[in-house]
C-alpha positions in Angstrom: 21.1 -76.2 8.5 20.6 -74.7 12.0 18.3 -75.4 14.9 19.0 -72.1 16.5 21.7 -71.8 19.1 24.2 -74.6 19.6 25.2 -77.3 17.1 24.6 -77.3 13.4 24.8 -79.8 10.5 27.6 -79.3 8.1 28.6 -81.1 4.9 32.4 -81.0 4.8 35.2 -81.8 2.4 37.6 -84.4 3.8 41.3 -83.6 3.5 43.3 -86.1 1.4 45.2 -87.0 4.6 42.0 -88.9 5.7 42.0 -91.2 2.6 42.2 -94.8 3.7 40.8 -94.1 7.2 38.1 -96.3 8.5 34.8 -94.7 9.7 35.9 -95.3 13.3 39.2 -93.6 12.7 37.6 -90.6 11.0 35.0 -90.4 13.7 37.6 -90.4 16.5 39.7 -87.8 14.7 36.7 -85.5 14.0 35.6 -85.8 17.7 39.1 -85.1 19.2 40.4 -82.5 16.8 37.2 -80.6 15.9 34.5 -81.5 18.5 32.4 -82.8 15.6 30.2 -85.9 15.4 30.2 -87.9 12.2 26.7 -88.7 10.9 27.3 -89.9 7.3 29.7 -90.2 4.4 28.9 -88.9 1.0 30.2 -90.9 -2.0 29.3 -90.6 -5.6 26.1 -88.8 -4.9 24.9 -91.3 -2.2 24.9 -90.9 1.5 26.1 -93.7 3.7 24.5 -93.2 7.1 26.2 -95.1 9.9 28.4 -97.2 7.6 30.1 -100.4 8.8 33.3 -100.0 10.8 35.3 -101.5 7.9 34.1 -98.8 5.4 37.2 -97.0 4.2 37.4 -93.4 2.9 38.4 -92.8 -0.7 39.3 -89.7 -2.6 36.3 -87.5 -3.2 34.3 -88.6 -0.2 32.7 -85.9 2.0 31.1 -86.1 5.4 28.1 -84.8 7.2 28.8 -83.8 10.8 27.1 -82.0 13.6 29.3 -79.4 15.4 29.0 -76.0 17.0 31.3 -74.5 14.4 33.5 -75.7 11.5 36.7 -74.5 13.0 39.4 -75.5 10.6 37.2 -77.9 8.6 36.3 -76.8 5.1 32.7 -76.7 4.0 31.9 -78.8 0.9 31.8 -76.6 -2.2 28.7 -77.5 -4.2 29.2 -77.5 -8.0 26.2 -76.6 -10.0 25.6 -78.4 -13.2 25.2 -75.7 -15.9 23.1 -76.6 -18.9 24.8 -75.2 -22.0 21.4 -75.2 -23.7 20.0 -72.4 -21.4 
């Protein structure tokens, strides 16, 4: 999603190294290392916008961030459900 020039919204995969981080720890790391601002955490098909500071990341979580570019962050790969009946 883009609003033209400047920052864009990205849904990113979170590296396994971030498992166990609190939202505050993740936010600080994204800001300092990637100039990205954390907006939400995706978990099991649900978005957690502005989760509590004690919310901890688990394997499979993703994040929505706003940034000028992804840099070294990886975009989330969306898997399409294929219906074997079609």
